[in-house]
N, C-alpha and C positions, 0 to 999 in steps of 0.2 A: 150856531156860531158858538153859545156856550159850551155845547155836548163836546166841537169841535178845541176850545180850550182846554176843555179837561181833558180830552182826549191825549193831548198835544203837551200839557204835565205831566199825564201819568207815564206817557212813552219818555219824556227828558229824566222821571224816575226812575225808570224801568232801565234807561243806557245807563244811569249814573247808577244805579246798583250794581249791574250788570260789570261796571270799570272797574268797581273797587274792588266786588270777586276774583274778577280776572284776572288783576295788577295781584293780591292778595295771593292768587296759586301761581303764580310766575314768580313770585319773593319766595315761598314755601320750595317750589323746584328748585329754585336758583341755594336756596338754604341745603338744600339736600344734596347738591351735585356740585358744592363749590372744592370740593376737593377735584385735582389734577391729574390723573393716573397718567405716566408718562413709560414707555415700553425703553430700555435702554438701546441707543444704535451700537452701529457700529462703526467707528470715526478712524479714519487713518492714522496710526500710530507716530506720532514725531519722537524722533529718537534724541533726548537730550545727551551732553556727555559732563560728566563729574569732574571736581577738583576736590583731589583728598586734604583737608587741610587739621597739619599735626596740633594737637592743645598741647600746651603744658602743663594740664593737671589729667587725672586716671576719669577719665568720660565715659558714663554709663548714666544716661538720661530718665532713671525712672522717673520721672517728674522735670518738664522742660517747657521754657515759654520765652520768647522773644520780646523785648520790651527797648525801646527806644533805641536800635541798635546793640542788644547787649543780649548775652546769651545767660540766662538762670536757669543751672543745671542742678538736678536737687536728687542726691543719690544717697538712701536712708542707712546705707549697711555702712558708712565709714563718718569720721569726725575729722575735721567741722563737714558738716552735709551738706553745705549748700556752695555754690560756686557759679559769680559772677563774672563774664568774661566779656571782654568789648573787645569787638570785632574789629572795629578798626584802629586799635593801636594795639592788639595780641597785647591784653597787660589783662591781670583778674585779679579779685581778693573773695576770701573764702568766710564761710560766714557758720554757725550754728552748732551747738552740742546734741547729743542725742542724752538726756536724762530725765530725771524729776527733780531738778534744783531751779531755781532765780534761771530766765530764759534759754532754760533748759527743754526738750520736747520727746514726747514718745511717739515713735515711729511718725515720723515729722511729711507732711506731703506741701506740696506748693500751691499756692492759689494763682489763677491766672487773671491779675491783675490788670484795668482798662487804660487807667492812670499813667501819665510817666513818670518812671524814676520811683514807682509805687511796688514793694512789693509783700505778697501776702504767705504767711507759713502757718501753717494750721494741723491739730493733732486732734484727731477724733476721739479719741480715750481722755486724755484734759478739758474736752471742750472749751476750745480755744482758736481764735482765729489772730494771728499780731500781724497787724500792717505798721511796717517798716518803709522809712525813705532812704533811698539809695543818692549818697552825696559825696559824689568826687571817689572817696575811697575809704568810705566810710559809711553805715548801718544805722539813722536814728530810729530810736522807736518814736511809731505814731500814737498807736491804740489799741486794743484789744476788743474783739466782736467776739459774742458766743453762737451756738447754736439752739435751735429749736431742739425743744428733750422731744426726743421720739419715747426711751423710754424712762419713764420720771420714777421709779421709783429706785430704779441705780444713776439714777442723775445723766444719762447720756443720750446723747446725738443718735444722727443713722453714719455709718461708717461709708462717711462720704469718700469715693474716688477718681472724683473730679470736681473743683471748683473753680469758677467762673465770677470775675465781677460784671456783673452788669450793669448798676453805677453807683453810688455814695452809699447806697443802704440796701439795694437789693442785689443777690448772690443766686447763681444757679450749681445745684447741688445734684450729683451724680450717683445713687447708691445702688448695686447690687448683691439684693440679701438672696437665699437659696431657691425660694420659690416668690419672689418678686424683684423687678428693674422698675427702681422710682428716679423721677427728674422732676426735682423740686426748684421754684423761685419761692426764697428765702427772703425778709426782709431780718437782719440782723440788728438791726439799730431795737425791734422790737422783740426780736427772738422767737419771730411768728413764722409758722408757711403761709404762705398768699395764694399758691397754687400749684398744680403739678399736671404735668403732662399725660394725657388719658391717651396712652397707645391703643393704635388696633391690633397690634399682635402684641398679645401675652401670653406668660403660660397658664393652661388650664387648671381648672382645681389637680391638685394632685402632682402636677408638671414642677421639672423643677425651670431656674432661667437663665442657666448658660445659654441654651441653642437661641435667646434672645437678647442676645449681649450685645449694647450699640457703645457706639462713643460717640460726644457731643461736643459740638462748637458754636460758638456764637457769634454776630455782629452786629451793631447796632441792630435793629427789630426782627432779627431771624436768628432761629435756632435750627441746626440739624444734625438728625438722630444718621451714623450712617453703620450699620450691622454688621456684624461680622462674620457670624453665619448664615447669612439671608441677605441673599444680591438686591441689596433696596438701601435708596436714602428717602428719608420723609423731612422735609421743608415745614418748619412751621414759622405761623408771624406772630409777635408778642405782642401785642397790644390792650389796655389799661388792664396791664396783669394778669393777661387770658393768653390762652396756647390758641392758637388755630392752624390745624392742618391744612396747610396749603395745597405742597403738591407731593407726590410720590412717585417715586423713579424705581421703577426693577419690579420683582417678583414678591411672590408672600414663601415663599420655601423652606421651612426651617431645619431639615436633619433631623429634625428628634426622634425618627425613629433610629437612626445610628449610635445618636446620644443615648437613649434607652442600653445600646447591644454595647455600650463604653467600648465603641470604635471612634476614639474622639478625632484619632490620627487619619482615618478615612473620610470627614470632615471636611467641606471646602469651606475654606478662611478669605472671606471676599474683601472686607473693608475692615484694614486696619490702625486706618486713624482718618480724622479730619479736620479742614481747617477752613473758618471762615475768611474772605475775606472782604473787601468795599465792597466789592460788585459780584464778585465769584465765589465759587464752593472748590476746593482742592479736597478731594476725594481720592486716600490712599488705597489703590485693587491689587489685592494678590491673586486669584482668582485660582490657587493651586489647593489641592489636600495637606493640611498640616504637617506632614511625613515629609513633604516637599518643599517647603517653605525654602531652605537655605538656599537652592537650586533654579529658583526659577527667578526673572526679573518684574519687580514691582513697575506698576503704572498710578501716574496723577490723570483722574480723569476731571475734567474741568465744567462746572455748568453754571449758568447766570439761577438767579434767584425766582426764577418763574420756572428754571427744570428744562433747560435747555441745555444740550450738550455743544461744547465750546471745542473742545479739543480732548484729546489723551497723548501724556508722554510716558514714553518707555525711557526706565530709570537704568537698564542696562544691568541693573544686580538685584540685589532681594533686600528691598528696604524695609523696618519697621514703623519707623517713625520719623516724621515732617514736621518742619515750621515753614511756615513763608514771609517772606520781605517785602511787600510789594511794593514799598519805596523803592527800592533797589533791581526789585525784580531777580529775586533768591529763594531759590527752595534751598535748606539744610538738611540732613539728613540722616539716618541713624542706622549702619548696618550691624548688626548684631555679630557677623562671621568675622569682621574687620578686626586690626588692632584698637585696644581701649583707648586707646586718643588720638582715635580719627573720627573726626567730623567730614560728610561731604557736603561739597555746594556745588549746585546748576543752576547757571543764569538762562533767566528765558527772557524769551521778548515778548513784548504785549502783543495783542491783537486789536487791536483797537486802530 
């Protein structure tokens, strides 16, 4: 009986250890295979028609965003450089001068703010982000934030081409240097980089970054990268101030051979814009060579955050940039080939 008892105890211990090892291995496999890879499907295109809205100002959206039914358009070629257009009232105000004086900006750019009625204007060379509050027909200064220093000797940050507010202190900045693409989560209160995206696709040693260019959008706890010259979307989860790649849609063909031969016009431009909605991703797809862009219709591919392809809209014209207002189910679009005071509006129906 004693031997049998010892044997049973030994078996219990053995199975316990086996279970622990097995569970540990399963967890490792899950970690290694947690990135979902999806091939792009061919959904039937839904043709949607646009209405041309004639604007009372010169329209060139070098940077633009939509916040609380107001269209914010930044054009750094003119003074004042910022136009705030009320879509409901067809009224607008303008703000901002280019220069080095008080309240002026050198090469201004527009930060996409998440807070209603808040506006962010930044200058990389001046290392400042001014946060303003839009109040009826005027802008009130709130605060100035500064970026982490990239070159401490020169006292300058990276040249962020796109800046998106994540919360009160955290911002996501995208920068493209000749041989490096960087997407960073920054705490602008402490002026430190908290984390950065580790892209699975990146330039090899000695290569240039242009074939890997991508555009970033964010909503809640997700960020999405849409590649310009690669038929590919990447969906990341942002949790505990860390980026985790969840889903890949598309392939990894980067067209570097054409770029190396200076045949940029022969490169296929895949995605030129990306918008993150509450539950859906809107990816502006071109799918033609650079030299054929003006004559080809653009499409919007709609995905859920788990990578499911939900819909494809045919826009009926060559569209370069989009904004999506899910509250009114409207898409605002910029066509470079049209007059300089026209924005196109598409009405879409919910698929829920």
